[in-house]
N, C-alpha and C positions, 0 to 999 in steps of 0.2 A: 254175887252168884258165880261159882267157878265155871270155867270152860268145860264143855263136854267134848272129849276127844274119842273118836272112833276110827277104826281102819276104813279106808276108802271102800274096800270090798263089802264091808257091812253096810255102809251107807247106800251103796248101789243095790244090795240085796233088799234093804228096807224100802227103797223106791219101787223095786219090782213087786214086793209084797203089797204096797199101797195100791198099785195098779191091778195086779192079778187077783189078789185075795180080798182086799177091801173095796174093790171096784171103783176106785177114784179114776177120773178121766186122766189121760196122760198130761193134758195141759194143767190140770189142777195139781197133780203130783209134781210136775216140773216146777210150778210156782212155789210149792211147799218146800222143795229141796233146793231151790235156787239154781236150777240148771235149765239149759235150752231144751226145747222139744226135740231137736235133732239128737242131742246127747241122750235124752230119755229113751227115744226110740232105738238108739244104738245099744243102750244097756239092755233093753227088753229083747232085742234080737240076739244079742250075745248070750243072754240067759236061756233063750229058747233053743239055741243051737247046742248048748252044753249045760243042761240044768244042774248037773252035779259039780261042775267046775266053779271055782270062785270067780267073782267078777273083778279080778285084779287087773291092773294095767298090763297090756301085752307089750311085746317088744316093739320098739319104734324103728328098728333096723329094717331097711327095705328087703324084700325078697330078692334073691339073686338067682338068675337062671341063665345058663349058657346054652345057646342054641346052635345046632349044626345043620339042621335040615329045615326046609320050608314048613313041613308038617309040625316040627317041634316049635318053630317060631309062631305059627298060627295058634297052637295050643297055649303057648305062653301068653300071647296077646289076649286070648279069651279069658284065661285065668286072671290076668291083670285087670281086664275090664270089669269083672264082677267082684273083685276084691275091694275092701275098704282101706287097704294099705298101699303104700308106694312100692312099685316093682322096678327092678333094674333088669333089663333083658340085654344080654351080651351077645353080639353076633361077631364071630371071628371072621376076618376078611384076609385075603391074600393081597398084600400090597403090590405084588408083581403082576397080578392078573389084570387084564384090560378088556374092554368091550371090543366088538368087531370094528367099530369106528375108531378105536384107539382111545387112550386115556382111561380115566376111572369112571365108574358108573354113577358116582355121586358128585354133587357140586356143592362145596362148602362156601357159602357166600360171605362177603365182608358185611358187617352190620350196616343197615341203611341209615340209622340214626346214631349220631355220636357228637359229643362236644369237642372232641379232639380233631384238629385239622388234618393230621396225618391219616386218621381213619376215614374221614370224609374223602380225602384225596385217593386213598386206596379203593374206596367204594366206587368212585367215579371211574377209575381205571378198570376195575372189575366189570362195571356195567358196559364200558366201551368194548372190552374184550368179548363179553358175552354177546353183544349185538353183532360183532364181526363173526363170531362162531355160529350163532343160531340164525342170523339174518332178521332177528325181531327187534 
C-alpha cells in the first residue's frame, strides 16, 4: 500500500473538521491524528482566530520589540504574557547613568553553580563583596 502524502495544513484542517463538524471529542480526534491534546487545542484556537487562513506553520522567529518608556515596557510585557510565542524585549540603557547611591541599578551575579574552579572562586569573591556592600 503506497504512502499517503498530504500538506500539513490539510491534515490540520481535517483535524478541525473532525472536531467541529463530525463532533468527535478533542481527545478522540487527537488519538486518530496521532497528536497531543495540547497541539489539538492549539490548532483549534488558531483556526478559530482566523477561520479563512491556512493552518500552516507560523514563523518561529521571536517577536522583537524595543522599548523606551515604562508604559511601552508594560505593554510589551502584557503582550508577551498572552502570546504563545517567544518575545524579546529590548531596553536601551545608558551605561554612564548611575543611581543616587552610585553604581549601576542592576546587579549581574556570577553563577552559583559551576564545575569550573575559577567560576566558583569568582562567585565566592562576589558573595563576599555583596555582603560588605549590603551588610547581609
